[in-house]
N, C-alpha and C positions, 0 to 999 in steps of 0.2 A: 784331779779331782774333785767333781763339786762337791764345795762343803755343806750346802744349802742338804741337798738327798740324803734321806737316812743309810744308811750301810747294816747290810745284813749281817749275821754271823760269816759266812764266807768273804767276802768284800773285806769286812774289818779285820780278818786274820790275816786276807793278803797284805792290804794297806801297813796291819803292825809288820808283819813280815818283811815284806820290803822295806820296812822307812820311810813309805810313804805316805804316811795318816798325818795329817795336819794337827800344828798345834792347839786348833779351837777344839778339835775333835777328840784329842786326847784328854778325856775328861775324863771323872772318878767312872761315871758308867761305861766308858772303854775297861779301864784297869781292870773292871769288876767283871766282867764279859771274859778280858783277855787272859783272865786268871781263870775263870770257868773254863774258858779252853781247851787251858794246859794241863789243868786235873783231868780233862775227860781224854788227854792222849796220853800219860806220862805219869808214873809213880809220884806222891807229894817231890820227894826230895828234887828230883830230876825235872821236876815241872815248875817247882821254884828257883832253879841254877838256870832254865832256859828262859821264867819270864826276867827275873832281873838283867839277864844277860840284855834279851830287846832292848825289855826301860832305859836299860843305859844308851845303847845303842839309838835309839829314838829320840831319844832326849837331848841324849849331842848333836843330832840333825837339827835338831830346835834351838840349838845354840845352850843349852841348860846343861847343867855339870852337878854331879851330885856331889854334897862337900860334907855329907855326916851321914852317920852308918847309922843315925835314927829313921832316917827313910826306910834303910834296908829294913830297919827290924820289925816296924810298921805293917811294911807290904807282907813280911815272912811271917806274924802274927793273923794278918787277914787271911793267907793263905792257909794258914794251919789251923783255923777258926772253926 
């Protein structure tokens, strides 16, 4: 995937869903866009669970391991506000 070209929502969703989204593209803006897309597809609780699972899987592809419940707490607050 070309890391320089901007991704539209469909391309971002596909890259997130297939865990092919590059680490450099997985920034705060991408997190917020993905959260919004989840909320547009599912009720809040299910959107939160699906997003959390997707983030954990994508982060594992990038070699990142979530080591704190604080990360999930912040994400949950962002999605519910």
